[in-house]
C-alpha positions in Angstrom: 178.7 60.2 55.9 174.9 60.4 56.3 174.7 56.6 56.1 177.2 56.1 58.9 175.5 58.7 61.0 172.2 56.9 60.6 173.7 53.6 61.5 175.2 55.2 64.7 171.8 56.7 65.7 170.0 53.4 65.1 172.7 51.6 67.2 172.4 54.1 70.1 168.6 54.1 70.2 168.2 50.3 70.1 171.0 49.7 72.5 169.5 52.0 75.1 165.8 51.3 74.5 165.6 47.6 74.0 168.5 46.1 76.0 168.0 43.0 78.0 170.1 42.3 81.0 172.3 39.2 81.0 175.2 37.6 82.8 178.1 37.4 80.4 179.4 34.2 82.1 176.3 32.2 81.8 174.0 31.1 78.9 171.2 33.6 78.2 168.0 31.6 77.8 165.7 34.4 76.7 164.2 35.7 73.6 165.2 39.2 72.2 164.9 41.4 69.1 167.5 41.1 66.4 169.0 43.9 64.2 172.0 43.3 61.9 173.7 44.9 59.0 175.3 42.5 56.5 177.6 42.4 53.4 178.2 39.6 51.0 180.4 39.0 47.9 178.8 36.6 45.4 179.7 34.6 42.4 176.9 34.1 39.9 176.1 30.7 38.5 173.8 29.1 35.9 171.9 31.7 34.0 173.0 34.6 36.1 176.7 34.2 35.1 175.7 34.9 31.5 174.9 38.5 32.5 177.0 39.4 35.5 180.4 38.8 37.1 181.2 39.0 40.7 178.8 41.2 42.6 178.1 42.5 46.1 175.2 43.0 48.4 174.7 45.2 51.5 171.6 44.8 53.6 169.8 44.8 56.9 168.0 42.2 59.0 165.3 42.7 61.6 163.6 40.1 63.6 163.5 38.0 66.7 165.4 35.2 68.4 163.3 32.9 70.7 164.6 31.5 74.0 165.0 28.2 72.2 167.3 29.8 69.7 164.9 29.9 66.7 165.4 32.9 64.6 162.8 34.8 62.4 163.9 37.7 60.2 163.0 40.0 57.4 166.1 40.6 55.3 166.5 43.4 52.7 169.5 43.6 50.4 170.8 46.1 47.8 172.7 44.4 44.9 175.6 46.2 43.2 178.6 45.5 41.0 180.5 46.7 37.9 181.2 43.5 36.1 178.9 42.6 33.2 179.3 39.8 30.7 177.2 40.8 27.7 179.8 42.9 25.9 177.6 43.2 22.8 174.8 44.9 24.9 175.2 48.3 23.1 176.7 47.0 19.9 173.8 48.3 17.7 174.5 51.9 18.9 178.2 51.9 17.7 179.3 53.5 14.5 181.7 52.0 11.9 184.6 53.0 14.2 183.2 51.1 17.2 182.2 54.3 19.1 178.9 55.6 20.6 178.5 59.3 20.2 176.4 61.8 22.3 174.1 64.5 21.0 177.2 66.8 20.5 179.0 64.3 18.3 181.5 63.4 21.0 182.6 59.9 21.8 180.6 58.7 24.8 181.9 56.5 27.6 179.0 54.6 29.1 179.5 52.7 32.3 177.3 49.7 32.9 176.6 48.4 36.4 174.8 45.6 38.2 171.9 46.9 40.3 169.1 45.2 42.1 167.4 44.4 45.4 165.9 41.5 47.3 163.6 41.1 50.2 163.0 37.8 52.0 161.6 36.1 55.0 164.3 34.1 56.8 164.0 31.5 59.5 166.9 29.8 61.2 168.4 28.1 64.2 171.4 28.9 66.4 173.0 25.7 67.7 175.0 26.7 70.8 178.7 25.6 71.1 180.1 27.8 73.8 177.0 29.5 75.3 173.5 30.2 74.1 174.6 33.1 71.9 177.6 31.6 70.2 177.6 28.7 67.9 176.6 27.2 64.5 174.1 29.4 62.6 171.8 27.9 60.1 169.3 29.9 58.0 166.9 29.4 55.1 164.9 32.0 53.3 162.2 32.7 50.7 161.9 36.0 48.9 161.6 38.3 45.9 164.5 39.2 43.6 164.8 42.0 41.1 168.0 43.0 39.1 169.0 44.8 35.9 171.8 46.7 34.2 172.2 50.3 35.2 173.3 52.2 32.1 174.9 55.4 33.3 174.4 58.5 31.2 174.1 61.2 33.8 176.9 63.4 32.6 176.2 63.1 28.9 173.2 63.0 26.6 172.9 59.9 24.3 169.4 60.1 22.8 169.2 56.3 22.2 169.6 55.8 26.0 167.5 58.5 27.5 164.3 58.1 29.5 162.4 54.9 28.6 164.8 53.8 25.9 167.1 52.3 28.5 164.4 49.7 29.3 165.2 48.1 26.0 168.7 47.3 27.2 168.5 47.0 31.0 167.5 43.2 31.0 165.2 43.8 34.0 164.6 40.4 35.6 162.4 39.5 38.6 161.1 36.5 40.4 161.2 34.4 43.6 164.3 32.9 45.2 165.4 30.5 47.9 168.5 31.0 50.1 170.6 29.0 52.5 173.2 30.1 55.0 175.6 28.1 57.2 178.1 29.8 59.4 179.2 30.8 62.9 177.9 33.5 65.2 180.0 35.1 67.9 178.8 37.4 70.6 181.6 38.7 72.9 181.1 38.9 76.7 181.5 42.7 76.6 179.3 43.3 73.6 182.3 44.7 71.6 182.3 42.1 68.9 179.0 40.7 67.7 179.1 39.2 64.3 178.4 36.2 62.1 180.2 34.8 59.0 179.5 32.0 56.7 178.7 30.5 53.3 175.6 31.8 51.4 173.7 30.1 48.6 170.8 31.5 46.5 168.6 30.0 43.9 166.6 32.4 41.8 163.5 31.4 39.7 163.1 34.5 37.6 161.8 35.8 34.3 162.6 38.6 31.9 160.3 41.6 32.4 160.9 43.3 29.0 159.1 42.4 25.8 162.0 43.4 23.5 165.7 43.8 23.7 166.7 46.7 21.4 170.2 45.2 20.7 168.5 42.0 19.5 165.2 43.2 17.8 164.9 40.2 15.6 165.0 37.7 18.5 162.0 36.9 20.7 162.7 37.6 24.4 162.7 34.3 26.3 159.7 33.8 28.6 161.2 30.7 30.2 162.0 30.4 33.8 165.6 31.4 34.5 167.9 29.8 37.1 169.7 32.8 38.5 171.8 31.2 41.2 174.7 32.5 43.2 177.0 31.6 46.1 179.5 33.4 48.2 180.7 34.7 51.6 178.4 36.6 53.9 179.3 38.5 57.1 177.0 40.4 59.5 177.3 42.8 62.4 174.7 42.2 65.1 173.6 45.1 67.3 173.3 43.8 70.9 170.1 44.1 72.8 171.4 43.2 76.2 173.9 44.5 78.8 176.8 42.8 80.4 175.6 42.4 84.0 172.3 41.3 85.5 170.4 43.5 87.8 169.8 42.1 91.2 166.4 42.5 93.0 166.0 42.2 96.7 162.7 41.8 98.5 162.1 42.5 102.2 
């Protein structure tokens, strides 16, 4: 609820403080600030698919669109999911019955999630099809990517997974990435529907950040560059910075 309240406040403040007047029936050849919230569903590829299954991102973008429809943005995304591939991740903690026990001797159920974040600089171009705000949207980006397994033990106490011990299992991985987007942007005449949707690609050039994996203590952790790639569908909601009708000025 707090998140939705914050989004509403941001929308109200920006709508009233930074709006630019425009005529809804004519192209708007002016620059204006951009603020958007986005969601994507992604399928991992190459090295990334050896760790995770389908995952999601939610994020925000802030930047500027020039009067020539060039777009410059800072994009921040939170990565999350619940599908992981390495089923043997905690195998060394299991007893002869295949169970992991907590400090009370009870069988422990330990959820494992995908968690991470990315921040990137994005530039793009809006190619008008109907008017200067609607059309083909192209973007490319360069940024920093960080992800890991989140091993959840909040409600139980498993000594082998407490405090810094989880670092031996979380597969923390970081590095740079490139991204590409191709889609369509629509801005309604009444500012009721302002969104974009399209196909998203990402190529990660990352490395393992841990020196040892506790479930594979006899194997050296690879220091080679990983190809953590993904592709999927991305949608975004744009907060409008302009009103429907132009003001008229008269001079005596």
